[in-house]
N, C-alpha and C positions, 0 to 999 in steps of 0.2 A: 571601566575595565582596565586591569593592569596591562601595560604594554609589554612587548617582548624585550625592548631595550631596558625597561625598568627591572625586569627579572634578571637580565644579564648583569646589570650593575650591582644589584643586591647580591647575586651569587659570587661576584668577584670580591665583594666586601667580606663575605663569609670566609673565603680562603685567606684573606689578609688578616682578619681579626679573630677568626675561629671562635666567635661569640655565640653561646647557646641561645641567648635571647634573640639575636639577629637571625639565627637559623630558624627559630620558631616563626618569626615574622615572615620570612621568605617562604617557608612551607605553607603558611596560611594564604599568602598571595598566590602561590602557584596552584594550590588546590582550588581557590576561587576562580582563577583564570581557566583551569581545565573544566570545572563544572559549568562555567558560563559558556565556554565553547561547545560543550556537549549539548547544553540546552538549546543554543542557537541552531545547531545542526540537527537536533532531534535524535541524539545518540544516547542510548543507555538510560533513558528516563523511564522509570517504572510508573505505570498508571494503574488505576483501579476502577472497577465499575464497568458497565457495558452500556454505553450511550453514544450519541452522536459526537459528543466531545467529553473527554475524560480528564479528571483532575489529578494532578500530582503535586508534590511539594514545590516543584519548580515552575509550575504554570498549568495550563490546560491543553491537553492534546486534542487537536482538531484533525479529523480525517475527512477527506473529500475526494470527489472525482470531477472530471471536466468533460464537457461536450461543447460542440460548436454549432453555430447556425449561420448559413449563407456566407461562408468564408471566402468564396470566390476561387477556391482551389480544391482539387480532389486529393491533394497530398499535403495538406497543412499539418503543422505540428506546433506545440507550444513550449516555450522555455519559461520556467518559473523562477523568479528571484524575489528577495524580500529585503526590507530595511526597517530601521527603527530609529528613535531619537538617539540611542546610545551606540549606534553603529555608523561606520563611514561607508557611504556608497551602498551598492546592492550586492547581495550574495546569492548564488544559485541554490535551489533546493529540489530541483527535479525538472524533467521534461517528458512530454508524451511521445508516443511513437509516430512515425509517418506511415504512408502507404495505406491509408484507410479507404481510398478510392471513393470518397464522397465529400461534398462541400459542407455537409452538416454531420461531422463525425461524432461518435461517442467513444472516447478513448477508454481503454480498459485499465490503464495505470491508476493507482490510488496514491494519494499524497497525505502526509501528516506533518503537522506543524505545532510547535509549542507556543501557545498564545499567552501573553502577559497583559492583562487589562491595564489600560492607561499608559502603555509603553510606546505608543505612537507607531505601532507596527503596520507596515503596508506590504501588500503583494503586488508584483508587477507580472503581467502576462504578455509576453512577446510572441506573436503568431507569425510563423515563417512558412514560406512556400518551398517545399523540398523539390518540386518540379522545376523551379526557377533559381537553382543554386542558392537556396535558403534566403531568397529575397524577402524582406519584411512585408507582411500583409497589414499589420496594425498592432497596436498594443493598448492595454488599459490597466488601471490600478484599482485596488480595493483596500480600504482601511479595515484592518482585521477587527477592530472594536465594533465598527458598524456592521460588519458581516455577522458577528456573533449576536448582536442586539436584534438583528432582523431575522433570526431563526436559522442561521447557518445555511442559507441558500441565497444566491445572488446571480444577476445577469449583468455582464460587463460589455458595454459597447466598445468598439475598437476604432478610436480616431486614428487616422492615418498621418504619417510623418511627412511634412512637406519636403524634407531633405531627400526623400526617395521619389520626388517628382509627383507627389499626390497633392490634391487640393486640400488646403487647410480647412479643417472642420468636416471633411468627408469621413464617412463611417463605412467600414467594411465588415459587416457581420457582428456576431456577438459570441462571447464565451459564457457558458452557464456553469456555475459552481454549485455542486450539490453535496450536502453532508452525507456521510455514511456511518453505519453502526456495525463495527467489526464483530464477526461471529468467531468464536473459538470452540473447537471440539476435537475429540479423539475418535479413533475407529477401532473396531474389532470385527472379525469374521469367523463364522462357524460352519462346520460341515463342508470345508473346501474340497472340491473334487480333485481327484488325482489326475495329473496330466503328464507325469514323468513317464518316459518311454519304457522304464523298467518297472512300472506300476508303483513307484515310490511316492512319497508325499510331495506336495507342491511347495514351491518357494514363493509365497505370495507377496505382492505389493499392490498399492492402489493409486491410480491416477484420478485426480479430482479436477473437475471442470465446472464453470458456471455459464449460464446462458440467460438472456433476457427473453422471457416468454417460453412457453412449453416447447415450441418448435424453433427457437432461436438458434443462433450459431454458437457452438461451444468455444470457450476460451480456457485452456488449462492453466491452473494457478498453483498446483501442488502435486508432488509425487512422494509417497511415503517411502520409508526404508523397506528393504526386503527381509523377510523372516524365513529362514531356511527350514525345509523339511517338517512342515506342520500340517495338521488337519484343522486346527483352530488357531487363530492368530489374534494378538492384541498388540497394537502399535503404541509406542511411547510418543510418537510424533504429536506435537500440538499444532493443529492445522488452523490457520486464521484466514477467514474470508473477509478481507478488508472492504470489498466493494458492496457489501450488503446494505440495502435500503429497504426497510420494512414496507410491506404493502405495495411493492412495485413489480410483482409477477416474476421474480427471479427464481431460478432452479439450479440445483447442484447435481451434477452427474458423476457417479462413482463407477470406475472401471477396475475390476479385480483382475490382475494378471499374474501369471506364473513366470518367474525369471528363469531363463535358460541360457547357459553360457555357450551352448553349441548351436542350437537352432533358434528360430524366431520365438519370442515370448508368446505363451499361450493365453488365450482369452478365457477367463473363468466365470464371467458373468458381469452384469452391470445393472444399475438402477438409477432412476431419475427421481429426485426428492425436492419438493418445494422448499425454498430457503426459509420461508415464513414458518414452516412447521418445526424447523430446528430452533428458530428464535423463540417461538411460543413455548417450546419445551426446554428452555435453557435451564442448566443445572439438573437435567434429567437425561434420559436416554430413550431412543426409539430403535426398534429392530425392523428391518425391511428385507424381503426376499429378493434375491438377485435373478434377473431375467437371463435366460440362456445359460444357466449354470449347470443344468443337467442333473444335479443331485440336491436341489432345493437348498443351495447355500444361502446364508443370510449375512447381512452387514448390520452392525450395531453402531449408531452414531451417539456419542456421549458428549453432551454439551457441557461447556465449562463456564 
């Protein structure tokens, strides 16, 4: 990859010589450096298809989530870094939240990474204890080529570091990596009840949550824009549920609300929908009636 110093030197030569050919060479190198950086950071890479990993011109986009087993702390979190043969050291590409209150957490954050076959890419997972001033619990590595070849699911044991007064070879729990299959869809609502105090039309928006199991805990991952003064609404928002894993009993909960600048936003109805039903109907749409809507309001989910 072209270094920053190289770009500076070439840029100085342009000023000194004002040569069009040299300008073109520098521009080519700069474009290549910017593209390479975007790929490494996962920025602005267009992908196509709808699968556990998606192919683009620059590589393959892998999406995944993490969970932990027997980590020895009720407030553990993970810092993710990566490296490859063409990079120096490790670069960060995400971290989970803390405060899960369990030693075997399932973190809700999803991660995506541009995989290049044969590039020697590795992920490093450093597990830290937030309760003990972020003291390391353990860490493990995964070769991305191997992860893909084994079906995009892996379990990583966490050898502990002797530098932190742990016994060499001791293991503290595991990190489980699971592929996801992102779902994309848009929403529309019909026959929205009036909740305006002057009997005017509502200003609707939708909060979207997901849960594991029909009676699981809700985690909000999206709120649509607000559409003013309508009885029927169609949002332009493209909603992406990145944590989706087919056949794992996941549900999406939709809450329709009326925005109010003076009083508390009004509840206009809600519905719980199996995520698998959206995936099975991809590139089609389904309409469901909202509970507690009062006027048989409906929500249409349009898969993309």
